[in-house]
Residue frames as qw, qx, qy, qz and C-alpha x, y, z in Angstrom:
[[0.000, -0.888, -0.461, 0.001, -0.01, 0.00, -0.01],
 [0.374, 0.477, -0.024, 0.795, 1.23, 3.47, -0.89],
 [0.442, -0.686, -0.485, 0.313, 1.41, 5.36, 2.43],
 [0.404, -0.006, -0.003, 0.915, 3.11, 8.56, 1.32],
 [0.220, -0.140, -0.138, -0.955, -0.10, 10.48, 0.56],
 [0.080, -0.457, -0.871, 0.164, -3.31, 10.16, 2.53],
 [0.187, -0.235, -0.141, -0.943, -6.22, 12.48, 1.77],
 [0.372, -0.489, -0.789, -0.028, -8.91, 12.26, 4.43],
 [0.165, -0.366, 0.196, -0.894, -11.04, 14.75, 6.29],
 [0.440, -0.380, -0.811, 0.064, -12.74, 13.41, 9.38],
 [0.219, -0.356, 0.221, -0.881, -15.13, 15.52, 11.44],
 [0.594, -0.302, -0.741, -0.078, -16.48, 13.26, 14.15],
 [0.236, -0.416, 0.387, -0.788, -18.15, 14.18, 17.41],
 [0.014, 0.114, 0.944, -0.310, -19.57, 11.95, 20.18],
 [0.227, -0.418, -0.657, -0.585, -23.25, 11.46, 19.37],
 [0.369, -0.616, -0.647, 0.256, -24.63, 11.67, 22.89],
 [0.261, -0.396, -0.153, 0.867, -23.31, 15.21, 23.16],
 [0.117, 0.002, -0.389, -0.914, -25.36, 16.34, 20.19],
 [0.278, -0.403, -0.834, -0.256, -28.52, 14.60, 21.23],
 [0.312, -0.643, -0.577, 0.395, -29.31, 17.07, 23.99],
 [0.084, 0.879, 0.154, 0.443, -30.18, 20.72, 24.40],
 [0.383, -0.892, 0.175, -0.164, -28.34, 23.16, 26.60],
 [0.906, 0.183, -0.246, 0.292, -24.98, 21.54, 25.84],
 [0.270, 0.638, -0.388, 0.609, -22.89, 24.17, 27.56],
 [0.404, -0.500, 0.465, -0.609, -24.25, 23.31, 31.01],
 [0.944, -0.108, -0.094, -0.296, -25.27, 19.68, 30.75],
 [0.269, -0.567, 0.777, -0.050, -23.12, 17.05, 32.45],
 [0.800, 0.236, -0.459, -0.306, -22.60, 13.67, 30.81],
 [0.848, -0.420, 0.294, -0.135, -22.26, 10.39, 32.66],
 [0.284, -0.536, 0.758, 0.240, -19.21, 8.19, 32.49],
 [0.595, 0.213, 0.773, 0.059, -21.22, 5.53, 30.70],
 [0.488, 0.824, 0.229, -0.173, -22.44, 7.97, 28.04],
 [0.097, 0.865, -0.436, -0.227, -18.93, 9.16, 27.31],
 [0.440, -0.303, 0.829, 0.164, -17.55, 5.63, 27.14],
 [0.624, 0.497, 0.603, -0.015, -20.24, 4.79, 24.57],
 [0.346, 0.918, -0.055, -0.187, -19.20, 7.89, 22.62],
 [0.197, -0.679, 0.669, 0.231, -15.58, 6.82, 22.73],
 [0.596, 0.059, 0.794, 0.105, -16.51, 3.37, 21.39],
 [0.556, 0.735, 0.383, -0.065, -18.44, 4.95, 18.56],
 [0.096, 0.923, -0.280, -0.246, -15.69, 7.46, 17.80],
 [0.255, -0.544, 0.762, 0.240, -12.87, 4.93, 17.52],
 [0.616, 0.268, 0.739, 0.046, -15.00, 2.39, 15.69],
 [0.476, 0.846, 0.206, -0.121, -15.86, 5.05, 13.10],
 [0.021, -0.851, 0.462, 0.249, -12.27, 6.23, 12.82],
 [0.441, -0.307, 0.821, 0.195, -10.95, 2.72, 12.28],
 [0.601, 0.458, 0.655, 0.020, -13.60, 1.93, 9.69],
 [0.381, 0.907, 0.143, -0.107, -13.26, 5.19, 7.72],
 [0.086, -0.863, 0.443, 0.226, -9.56, 5.96, 7.88],
 [0.826, 0.443, -0.343, -0.052, -7.29, 4.11, 5.39],
 [0.730, 0.118, -0.494, 0.457, -4.43, 3.75, 7.87],
 [0.404, -0.868, -0.135, -0.257, -5.33, 5.29, 11.22],
 [0.714, -0.655, 0.173, 0.175, -2.25, 4.14, 13.12],
 [0.747, 0.543, -0.060, 0.378, 0.37, 4.96, 10.46],
 [0.192, 0.725, -0.319, 0.580, 2.09, 7.67, 12.53],
 [0.322, -0.436, 0.620, -0.568, 1.28, 6.52, 16.08],
 [0.234, 0.024, -0.970, -0.058, 0.85, 2.86, 17.03],
 [0.595, -0.447, -0.469, -0.474, -2.53, 1.45, 17.96],
 [0.665, -0.302, -0.568, 0.380, -1.04, 0.29, 21.27],
 [0.254, -0.031, -0.252, 0.933, -0.04, 3.83, 22.19],
 [0.330, -0.273, -0.229, -0.874, -3.42, 5.31, 21.25],
 [0.687, -0.406, -0.563, -0.218, -5.30, 2.60, 23.17],
 [0.532, -0.196, -0.519, 0.640, -3.12, 3.25, 26.19],
 [0.009, 0.050, -0.109, 0.993, -4.12, 6.93, 26.12],
 [0.518, -0.312, -0.434, -0.668, -7.76, 6.09, 25.52],
 [0.682, -0.361, -0.631, 0.088, -7.91, 3.65, 28.44],
 [0.343, -0.109, -0.401, 0.842, -6.20, 6.23, 30.69],
 [0.248, -0.185, -0.114, -0.944, -8.91, 8.72, 29.75],
 [0.647, -0.337, -0.552, -0.403, -11.68, 6.18, 30.45],
 [0.640, -0.288, -0.609, 0.370, -10.24, 5.26, 33.85],
 [0.257, -0.104, -0.291, 0.915, -9.90, 8.92, 34.86],
 [0.240, -0.461, -0.426, -0.740, -13.43, 9.97, 33.87],
 [0.200, -0.015, 0.611, -0.766, -15.42, 11.29, 36.87],
 [0.280, 0.414, 0.843, -0.200, -19.03, 10.24, 37.36],
 [0.343, 0.852, 0.393, -0.033, -20.18, 13.36, 35.46],
 [0.461, -0.243, 0.276, 0.807, -18.29, 15.60, 33.03],
 [0.338, 0.762, 0.103, -0.543, -19.07, 18.68, 30.99],
 [0.805, 0.545, 0.194, 0.130, -18.64, 18.53, 27.24],
 [0.247, 0.901, -0.313, 0.171, -15.82, 21.05, 27.27],
 [0.450, -0.638, 0.616, -0.103, -13.84, 19.20, 29.95],
 [0.869, 0.108, 0.480, 0.041, -14.32, 15.91, 28.07],
 [0.648, 0.749, 0.027, 0.139, -13.18, 17.55, 24.83],
 [0.039, -0.883, 0.454, -0.111, -10.03, 18.94, 26.51],
 [0.591, -0.390, 0.706, -0.004, -9.02, 15.37, 27.31],
 [0.800, 0.324, 0.504, 0.022, -10.21, 13.74, 24.07],
 [0.487, 0.867, -0.084, -0.065, -8.92, 16.19, 21.47],
 [0.116, -0.753, 0.641, 0.089, -5.23, 15.60, 22.44],
 [0.677, -0.084, 0.730, 0.035, -5.70, 11.85, 21.93],
 [0.686, 0.640, 0.346, 0.024, -6.99, 12.36, 18.39],
 [0.193, 0.936, -0.290, -0.062, -4.22, 14.93, 17.77],
 [0.433, -0.577, 0.686, 0.096, -1.63, 12.37, 18.85],
 [0.851, 0.330, 0.406, 0.041, -2.55, 10.24, 15.84],
 [0.384, -0.464, 0.406, 0.687, -0.29, 12.66, 13.98],
 [0.333, 0.414, 0.679, 0.507, -2.49, 13.01, 10.91],
 [0.036, -0.185, -0.075, 0.979, -3.09, 16.66, 10.07],
 [0.400, -0.118, -0.463, -0.782, -6.38, 15.83, 8.32],
 [0.600, -0.402, -0.686, -0.087, -7.85, 13.81, 11.18],
 [0.173, 0.104, -0.469, 0.860, -8.80, 15.97, 14.10],
 [0.231, -0.719, -0.655, 0.023, -11.47, 17.11, 16.52],
 [0.059, 0.519, -0.068, 0.850, -12.23, 20.73, 17.16],
 [0.014, 0.123, 0.669, -0.733, -13.39, 22.05, 20.50],
 [0.155, 0.577, 0.795, -0.103, -17.18, 22.10, 20.94],
 [0.163, 0.398, 0.365, 0.825, -18.72, 24.65, 18.62],
 [0.334, -0.780, -0.446, -0.285, -21.50, 25.63, 21.00],
 [0.579, -0.553, -0.186, 0.569, -18.87, 26.70, 23.55],
 [0.322, 0.046, 0.252, 0.912, -17.63, 29.18, 20.97],
 [0.124, -0.544, -0.516, -0.650, -21.16, 30.34, 20.19],
 [0.507, -0.730, -0.414, -0.196, -22.54, 30.57, 23.71],
 [0.653, -0.652, -0.085, 0.376, -19.51, 31.38, 25.81],
 [0.586, -0.122, 0.215, 0.772, -16.50, 32.55, 23.83],
 [0.176, 0.487, 0.410, 0.751, -18.34, 34.96, 21.53],
 [0.322, -0.765, -0.371, -0.417, -20.68, 36.37, 24.17],
 [0.644, -0.758, -0.102, -0.019, -18.98, 36.26, 27.60],
 [0.805, -0.314, 0.065, 0.499, -15.26, 35.68, 27.55],
 [0.136, 0.948, -0.233, -0.166, -12.43, 38.13, 26.91],
 [0.940, 0.231, 0.068, 0.242, -9.42, 37.09, 24.87],
 [0.624, -0.351, 0.198, 0.670, -5.71, 37.63, 24.38],
 [0.296, 0.896, 0.186, -0.275, -5.41, 41.04, 22.69],
 [0.070, -0.698, 0.560, 0.440, -2.42, 40.35, 20.41],
 [0.896, 0.414, -0.132, -0.086, -1.55, 38.58, 17.20],
 [0.500, -0.653, 0.555, 0.126, 1.59, 36.45, 17.53],
 [0.764, 0.436, -0.470, -0.075, 4.10, 34.26, 15.71],
 [0.834, -0.465, 0.295, 0.016, 5.94, 31.29, 17.18],
 [0.624, 0.645, -0.423, 0.127, 9.58, 30.65, 16.41],
 [0.542, 0.262, -0.690, 0.402, 11.74, 28.09, 18.21],
 [0.493, -0.508, -0.653, 0.268, 9.53, 27.93, 21.32],
 [0.182, -0.275, -0.204, 0.922, 9.47, 31.70, 21.47],
 [0.156, 0.759, 0.631, 0.029, 6.43, 33.98, 21.09],
 [0.229, -0.111, 0.105, 0.961, 6.60, 37.38, 19.33],
 [0.273, 0.677, 0.466, -0.500, 3.88, 39.99, 19.06],
 [0.338, 0.209, 0.573, 0.717, 2.90, 40.87, 15.50],
 [0.154, -0.555, -0.386, -0.721, -0.27, 42.88, 16.08],
 [0.101, -0.128, -0.623, 0.765, -1.39, 44.90, 19.11],
 [0.274, -0.547, -0.593, -0.524, -5.17, 45.03, 19.70],
 [0.447, -0.521, -0.568, 0.454, -4.87, 46.11, 23.33],
 [0.061, -0.971, -0.215, -0.084, -5.44, 49.55, 24.79],
 [0.519, -0.699, 0.257, 0.419, -1.69, 49.84, 25.58],
 [0.654, 0.756, -0.013, 0.031, -0.18, 51.37, 22.45],
 [0.138, -0.832, 0.536, 0.025, 3.34, 51.35, 23.93],
 [0.769, -0.158, 0.614, 0.081, 3.72, 47.62, 23.33],
 [0.201, 0.645, -0.503, -0.539, 5.87, 47.27, 20.23],
 [0.909, 0.334, -0.120, -0.217, 5.56, 44.92, 17.30],
 [0.770, 0.340, -0.493, 0.221, 8.01, 41.97, 17.57],
 [0.343, -0.588, 0.555, -0.478, 8.34, 42.27, 21.29],
 [0.515, 0.075, -0.854, 0.002, 9.17, 38.81, 22.60],
 [0.705, -0.511, 0.028, -0.491, 6.75, 37.46, 25.22],
 [0.183, 0.399, -0.845, 0.306, 8.77, 35.70, 27.89],
 [0.073, -0.229, -0.924, 0.298, 5.82, 34.74, 30.08],
 [0.399, -0.405, -0.308, -0.763, 2.07, 35.19, 30.47],
 [0.711, -0.536, 0.038, -0.455, 0.68, 35.17, 34.01],
 [0.426, -0.617, 0.653, -0.107, 3.90, 33.53, 35.22],
 [0.890, 0.156, 0.422, 0.070, 3.69, 30.67, 32.66],
 [0.269, -0.482, 0.529, 0.645, 6.76, 30.65, 30.44],
 [0.565, 0.499, -0.276, -0.596, 6.22, 30.91, 26.67],
 [0.251, 0.303, -0.908, -0.146, 7.83, 27.51, 26.22],
 [0.178, 0.150, 0.899, -0.370, 5.40, 25.86, 28.65],
 [0.498, 0.473, 0.249, -0.683, 2.41, 27.61, 27.06],
 [0.485, 0.469, -0.549, -0.494, 3.38, 26.46, 23.57],
 [0.120, 0.152, -0.981, 0.028, 3.89, 22.88, 24.76],
 [0.284, 0.278, 0.762, -0.512, 0.48, 22.83, 26.41],
 [0.528, 0.536, 0.062, -0.656, -1.27, 24.20, 23.32],
 [0.239, 0.410, -0.776, -0.416, 0.44, 21.86, 20.89],
 [0.223, 0.048, 0.961, -0.158, -1.46, 18.88, 22.26],
 [0.494, 0.536, 0.472, -0.496, -4.70, 20.20, 20.67],
 [0.415, 0.693, -0.318, -0.497, -3.21, 20.36, 17.15],
 [0.886, 0.130, 0.430, 0.115, -3.05, 17.50, 14.61],
 [0.355, 0.848, -0.343, -0.194, -0.05, 17.68, 12.32],
 [0.957, 0.155, -0.098, 0.226, 2.59, 15.44, 10.78],
 [0.574, 0.360, -0.213, 0.704, 5.38, 18.01, 11.21],
 [0.404, -0.556, -0.424, 0.589, 6.27, 20.02, 14.32],
 [0.154, -0.092, 0.163, 0.970, 6.78, 23.14, 12.20],
 [0.273, -0.359, -0.564, -0.692, 3.25, 22.96, 10.82],
 [0.459, -0.560, -0.665, 0.181, 1.89, 22.19, 14.28],
 [0.302, -0.435, -0.246, 0.812, 3.28, 25.50, 15.54],
 [0.054, -0.118, -0.399, -0.907, 1.88, 27.33, 12.51],
 [0.419, -0.495, -0.654, -0.390, -1.56, 26.04, 13.46],
 [0.457, -0.515, -0.526, 0.499, -0.99, 26.90, 17.13],
 [0.179, -0.243, -0.032, 0.953, -0.17, 30.49, 16.28],
 [0.208, -0.273, -0.543, -0.766, -3.22, 30.75, 13.98],
 [0.578, -0.552, -0.529, -0.287, -5.49, 29.59, 16.83],
 [0.390, 0.133, -0.580, 0.703, -3.42, 30.95, 19.70],
 [0.298, -0.259, 0.199, -0.897, -6.11, 33.22, 21.13],
 [0.813, -0.188, -0.279, -0.476, -8.71, 30.41, 21.13],
 [0.797, 0.020, -0.567, 0.206, -6.36, 27.75, 22.49],
 [0.211, 0.254, -0.521, 0.787, -5.03, 29.98, 25.24],
 [0.527, -0.265, 0.142, -0.795, -8.58, 30.57, 26.47],
 [0.880, -0.080, -0.387, -0.262, -9.44, 26.85, 26.26],
 [0.732, 0.092, -0.560, 0.377, -6.38, 25.73, 28.15],
 [0.341, 0.002, -0.482, 0.807, -5.89, 28.46, 30.72],
 [0.165, -0.774, -0.610, -0.036, -9.06, 30.56, 30.78],
 [0.361, -0.253, -0.132, 0.888, -7.03, 33.77, 31.10],
 [0.130, 0.857, 0.466, 0.178, -8.99, 37.03, 30.96],
 [0.128, -0.973, 0.186, 0.054, -6.22, 39.31, 32.28],
 [0.879, 0.320, -0.096, 0.339, -2.64, 39.19, 31.15],
 [0.397, -0.849, 0.286, 0.199, 0.47, 39.94, 33.16],
 [0.829, 0.521, -0.049, 0.198, 3.19, 39.98, 30.50],
 [0.479, -0.679, 0.365, 0.420, 6.91, 39.83, 30.80],
 [0.731, 0.659, 0.143, 0.105, 8.59, 40.78, 27.54],
 [0.534, -0.408, 0.291, 0.681, 11.88, 41.67, 25.90],
 [0.495, 0.820, 0.252, 0.136, 12.22, 44.44, 23.34],
 [0.369, 0.809, -0.276, 0.363, 15.57, 45.82, 22.09],
 [0.609, 0.130, -0.631, 0.462, 17.30, 43.78, 24.79],
 [0.169, -0.293, 0.411, -0.846, 15.29, 45.52, 27.50],
 [0.148, -0.303, -0.924, 0.179, 13.06, 43.69, 29.98],
 [0.315, -0.216, -0.108, -0.918, 9.49, 44.96, 30.03],
 [0.028, -0.320, -0.905, 0.280, 6.59, 44.14, 32.36],
 [0.311, -0.064, -0.100, -0.943, 3.03, 45.21, 31.75],
 [0.267, 0.297, 0.853, -0.335, -0.55, 44.33, 32.56],
 [0.299, 0.046, -0.417, -0.857, -3.33, 44.32, 29.96],
 [0.628, 0.176, 0.532, -0.540, -6.99, 43.33, 30.07],
 [0.387, 0.173, 0.840, 0.340, -8.43, 40.91, 27.58],
 [0.264, 0.224, -0.262, -0.901, -10.55, 42.00, 24.66],
 [0.651, 0.300, 0.575, -0.395, -14.04, 40.89, 23.77],
 [0.528, 0.260, 0.699, 0.407, -14.86, 39.38, 20.40],
 [0.234, 0.894, 0.375, 0.074, -16.85, 42.49, 19.44],
 [0.210, -0.905, 0.207, 0.305, -14.00, 44.80, 20.49],
 [0.552, -0.273, 0.637, 0.464, -11.48, 42.64, 18.63],
 [0.481, 0.531, 0.615, 0.330, -13.53, 42.84, 15.39],
 [0.086, 0.979, 0.176, -0.048, -13.84, 46.59, 15.72],
 [0.335, -0.765, 0.404, 0.372, -10.09, 47.10, 16.24],
 [0.594, -0.004, 0.687, 0.418, -9.27, 44.66, 13.48],
 [0.405, 0.746, 0.487, 0.205, -11.53, 46.47, 11.04],
 [0.051, -0.984, 0.046, 0.162, -9.96, 49.81, 11.94],
 [0.459, -0.595, 0.534, 0.389, -6.40, 48.52, 11.57],
 [0.381, -0.087, 0.804, 0.448, -6.91, 46.59, 8.36],
 [0.492, 0.646, 0.450, -0.373, -9.85, 48.24, 6.61],
 [0.392, 0.810, -0.245, -0.361, -7.62, 49.45, 3.77],
 [0.130, -0.449, 0.863, 0.194, -5.69, 46.23, 3.36],
 [0.844, 0.239, -0.142, -0.459, -6.95, 43.75, 0.77],
 [0.670, -0.311, 0.673, 0.042, -6.06, 40.11, 1.25],
 [0.591, 0.557, -0.452, -0.370, -4.49, 38.55, -1.82],
 [0.945, -0.161, 0.273, -0.081, -4.40, 34.74, -1.94],
 [0.796, 0.055, 0.289, 0.529, -1.57, 34.94, -4.48],
 [0.138, 0.976, -0.040, -0.161, 0.63, 37.81, -5.59],
 [0.816, 0.230, 0.054, 0.527, 3.89, 38.58, -7.36],
 [0.094, -0.987, 0.110, 0.074, 6.62, 41.10, -6.56],
 [0.750, 0.445, -0.271, 0.407, 10.30, 41.61, -7.29],
 [0.631, -0.723, -0.033, 0.279, 13.10, 42.03, -4.78],
 [0.258, -0.584, 0.403, 0.656, 15.73, 43.11, -7.31],
 [0.435, 0.541, -0.349, -0.629, 16.08, 43.36, -11.10],
 [0.419, 0.286, -0.819, -0.268, 16.58, 39.62, -11.56],
 [0.126, -0.098, -0.940, 0.303, 14.59, 38.00, -8.71],
 [0.500, -0.295, -0.218, -0.784, 10.81, 37.67, -8.36],
 [0.104, -0.009, 0.884, -0.455, 8.62, 36.17, -5.65],
 [0.521, -0.321, -0.552, -0.566, 5.26, 34.44, -5.95],
 [0.230, -0.157, 0.678, -0.681, 3.51, 34.63, -2.61],
 [0.520, -0.117, -0.738, -0.414, 1.28, 31.55, -2.77],
 [0.230, -0.207, 0.622, -0.720, -1.03, 31.70, 0.28],
 [0.670, 0.162, 0.468, -0.553, -4.14, 29.84, -0.82],
 [0.071, -0.089, 0.909, 0.401, -4.80, 26.71, -2.89],
 [0.335, 0.577, 0.709, -0.230, -8.32, 27.62, -3.98],
 [0.373, 0.820, 0.086, -0.425, -9.93, 29.45, -6.94],
 [0.698, -0.002, 0.549, 0.460, -8.29, 27.58, -9.82],
 [0.437, 0.747, 0.375, 0.331, -9.60, 29.91, -12.50],
 [0.121, -0.990, 0.071, -0.022, -8.35, 32.99, -10.70],
 [0.629, -0.551, 0.442, 0.324, -4.97, 31.32, -10.10],
 [0.682, 0.282, 0.501, 0.452, -4.59, 30.46, -13.78],
 [0.242, 0.918, 0.185, 0.255, -5.29, 34.06, -14.72],
 [0.405, -0.875, 0.241, 0.106, -2.72, 35.16, -12.14],
 [0.731, -0.242, 0.498, 0.398, -0.10, 32.75, -13.48],
 [0.589, 0.593, 0.390, 0.387, -0.65, 33.85, -17.08],
 [0.079, 0.969, 0.012, 0.235, -0.15, 37.54, -16.30],
 [0.576, -0.740, 0.315, 0.147, 2.69, 36.85, -13.84],
 [0.748, -0.110, 0.489, 0.435, 4.78, 34.77, -16.24],
 [0.461, 0.760, 0.260, 0.376, 4.18, 37.26, -18.99],
 [0.174, -0.967, 0.152, -0.108, 5.64, 39.90, -16.66],
 [0.737, -0.475, 0.407, 0.258, 8.55, 37.56, -15.72],
 [0.721, 0.311, 0.415, 0.460, 9.38, 37.15, -19.40],
 [0.234, 0.906, 0.149, 0.319, 9.01, 40.84, -20.15],
 [0.298, -0.915, 0.249, -0.110, 11.21, 41.90, -17.20],
 [0.650, 0.468, -0.569, 0.186, 13.77, 39.14, -17.86],
 [0.624, -0.586, 0.386, -0.343, 13.45, 37.71, -14.32],
 [0.485, 0.424, -0.764, 0.010, 16.09, 34.99, -13.92],
 [0.206, 0.014, -0.890, 0.406, 15.27, 33.68, -10.41],
 [0.546, -0.415, -0.309, -0.659, 11.90, 32.86, -8.95],
 [0.001, 0.091, -0.825, 0.558, 11.10, 32.29, -5.28],
 [0.537, -0.397, -0.557, -0.494, 7.78, 30.57, -4.48],
 [0.093, -0.253, 0.623, -0.734, 6.77, 31.46, -0.92],
 [0.614, -0.319, -0.623, -0.365, 4.38, 28.87, 0.58],
 [0.197, 0.111, -0.714, 0.662, 5.06, 29.62, 4.24],
 [0.363, 0.103, 0.437, -0.817, 1.48, 30.74, 4.89],
 [0.596, 0.093, -0.537, -0.589, -0.17, 28.20, 2.60],
 [0.549, -0.208, 0.660, -0.469, -2.38, 25.81, 4.55],
 [0.245, 0.036, 0.942, 0.227, -3.08, 23.54, 1.57],
 [0.553, 0.445, 0.182, -0.680, -6.16, 22.94, -0.54],
 [0.863, 0.451, 0.180, -0.139, -6.65, 21.77, -4.12],
 [0.608, -0.340, 0.511, 0.504, -3.59, 20.19, -5.71],
 [0.558, 0.647, 0.435, 0.285, -4.91, 21.34, -9.10],
 [0.024, 0.995, -0.089, -0.025, -3.42, 24.76, -8.33],
 [0.527, -0.578, 0.546, 0.299, -0.05, 23.11, -7.74],
 [0.684, 0.282, 0.592, 0.319, -0.43, 21.37, -11.13],
 [0.344, 0.905, 0.217, 0.126, -1.11, 24.71, -12.79],
 [0.211, -0.912, 0.323, 0.139, 2.02, 26.20, -11.24],
 [0.649, -0.302, 0.626, 0.309, 4.21, 23.22, -12.14],
 [0.660, 0.579, 0.438, 0.194, 3.06, 23.50, -15.75],
 [0.214, 0.970, -0.073, 0.088, 4.88, 26.84, -15.89],
 [0.234, -0.823, 0.517, -0.032, 8.10, 25.89, -14.10],
 [0.709, -0.201, 0.668, 0.105, 8.69, 22.27, -15.13],
 [0.388, 0.584, -0.496, -0.512, 10.25, 21.49, -18.50],
 [0.190, 0.151, -0.966, -0.088, 9.89, 17.71, -17.97],
 [0.653, -0.368, -0.510, -0.422, 6.88, 15.46, -17.38],
 [0.039, -0.299, 0.699, -0.648, 6.09, 15.11, -13.68],
 [0.512, -0.412, -0.736, -0.163, 3.84, 13.17, -11.31],
 [0.352, -0.618, 0.191, -0.677, 2.08, 14.70, -8.36],
 [0.653, -0.345, 0.588, -0.330, 1.70, 11.29, -6.78],
 [0.071, 0.276, -0.923, -0.259, 2.78, 7.83, -7.83],
 [0.348, -0.302, -0.863, -0.205, -0.40, 6.23, -6.61],
 [0.358, -0.209, 0.327, -0.849, -3.55, 7.07, -4.66],
 [0.274, -0.238, -0.931, -0.044, -5.87, 4.64, -2.93],
 [0.430, -0.314, 0.036, -0.846, -9.37, 5.38, -1.70],
 [0.070, -0.130, -0.944, 0.294, -11.08, 3.54, 1.12],
 [0.446, -0.290, -0.302, -0.791, -14.87, 3.51, 0.71],
 [0.024, 0.006, 0.874, -0.485, -16.31, 2.58, 4.11],
 [0.144, -0.544, -0.813, -0.152, -19.87, 1.53, 4.84],
 [0.186, -0.652, -0.417, 0.605, -20.22, 4.56, 7.11],
 [0.028, -0.408, 0.241, 0.880, -19.33, 7.02, 4.40],
 [0.095, -0.162, -0.796, -0.575, -21.40, 5.27, 1.75],
 [0.167, -0.608, -0.764, 0.139, -24.37, 5.29, 4.11],
 [0.111, -0.622, -0.190, 0.752, -23.86, 9.01, 4.77],
 [0.025, 0.206, -0.499, -0.841, -23.67, 9.78, 1.05],
 [0.129, -0.365, -0.855, -0.345, -26.81, 7.77, 0.34],
 [0.145, -0.656, -0.599, 0.435, -28.58, 9.63, 3.13],
 [0.018, -0.589, 0.054, 0.806, -27.70, 12.87, 1.33],
 [0.678, 0.607, 0.365, -0.198, -29.27, 11.51, -1.88],
 [0.036, 0.693, -0.551, -0.463, -26.05, 11.54, -3.89],
 [0.813, 0.382, -0.289, -0.331, -25.75, 9.43, -7.02],
 [0.950, -0.222, 0.210, 0.065, -24.47, 5.86, -6.74],
 [0.801, 0.444, -0.034, 0.400, -21.71, 6.50, -9.27],
 [0.026, 0.854, -0.293, 0.429, -20.15, 9.09, -6.95],
 [0.836, -0.540, 0.085, -0.052, -19.36, 6.52, -4.20],
 [0.895, 0.043, -0.009, 0.445, -15.95, 5.42, -5.55],
 [0.441, 0.371, -0.057, 0.815, -14.68, 9.00, -5.76],
 [0.355, -0.844, -0.396, -0.068, -16.38, 10.49, -2.73],
 [0.541, -0.516, -0.078, 0.660, -13.17, 12.06, -1.35],
 [0.274, 0.100, 0.348, 0.891, -12.84, 14.17, -4.51],
 [0.192, -0.634, -0.540, -0.519, -16.50, 15.06, -4.55],
 [0.531, -0.663, -0.432, 0.302, -16.34, 15.75, -0.83],
 [0.427, -0.381, 0.014, 0.820, -13.83, 18.52, -1.46],
 [0.189, 0.366, 0.495, 0.765, -15.71, 20.10, -4.32],
 [0.164, -0.051, 0.152, -0.973, -17.77, 23.25, -3.98],
 [0.598, -0.198, -0.439, -0.641, -20.97, 21.42, -4.90],
 [0.665, -0.217, -0.708, 0.100, -20.51, 18.82, -2.14],
 [0.175, 0.190, -0.527, 0.810, -19.83, 21.24, 0.74],
 [0.521, -0.285, 0.060, -0.802, -23.50, 21.84, 1.60],
 [0.861, -0.144, -0.434, -0.223, -23.86, 18.09, 2.14],
 [0.760, -0.062, -0.486, 0.426, -21.03, 17.87, 4.63],
 [0.301, 0.037, -0.348, 0.887, -20.59, 21.23, 6.29],
 [0.254, -0.116, 0.158, -0.947, -22.77, 23.47, 8.44],
 [0.658, -0.283, -0.579, -0.390, -25.03, 20.59, 9.37],
 [0.619, -0.595, 0.292, -0.421, -26.13, 19.85, 12.95],
 [0.959, -0.207, 0.184, 0.053, -23.74, 17.35, 14.41],
 [0.731, 0.501, -0.145, 0.440, -20.71, 18.40, 12.40],
 [0.644, -0.524, -0.165, 0.532, -17.72, 19.29, 14.51],
 [0.338, -0.210, 0.215, 0.892, -16.32, 21.87, 12.09],
 [0.335, 0.791, 0.403, -0.315, -18.17, 24.80, 10.57],
 [0.202, -0.441, 0.483, 0.729, -15.54, 25.48, 7.89]]
């Protein structure tokens, strides 16, 4: 079996947790959660083509049994998720993950909680401020955060990594920094922030309050209202070197138009060296990569030597339930990713992700 490439998106949530109203306050019994665990792992093993490729089944079962043995008689959905999500993340497959409960975001995070008022990047277990949304305008961009509320940056990063599924540590940290504000609230519940920082080799201490979701959106709009996001762009850094900033693998037609005009400019300006920057690219349709390779490869190439699809009974049953045609079953992963299929799989009650 070819194990180099696995395309699978799994959004699975314990069923008992969605069968009830008032999910943010309801407590679930140990028996209910054990039944949910049985269903979850049964579904994962049936659907996934090679669930234990990165982490052994023995190791995952050890962690699962530890969770089962430590369950109290009653547990909230959020507390259960905080223990379960790291187990799924430890599978090491970036496309197989559980998100935190969506109703917690809707009913608590958006309405009641206050959040970390900075944008950050992570580099080598160090946290640097990139954007300041707080009321303290003296805090400078690229200040290094040494600690938050007496927790070192290194410890904070380590504790947040456990919620992220990824094959590579580098990509795991990229995803931590993208969700840092959410994860920090989930793990620590901070609403006030005592920061120790370093800027220009000077130690700085300050205290800032958290920011509400509404306040964050207002500040964000004010700071970035004149900035237009470009999923792909081209610029030159000298007379002979150009850069394609390739941030999104979606919108094939738009990308093809971009490539045509860009390579016409490259030819016109006699650009000899081309840098393709994919540091902020989270993936997507490989058809965009094909379109790019068509311009830069002078030899035939293969995107993948071989792909195998596992069509499980669970997925076929789900597709049938959505009234899809029988001839789509063998290629459901490709259809699943298409624009036409998204309404069948996303934004439905019971789905863990609302992407």
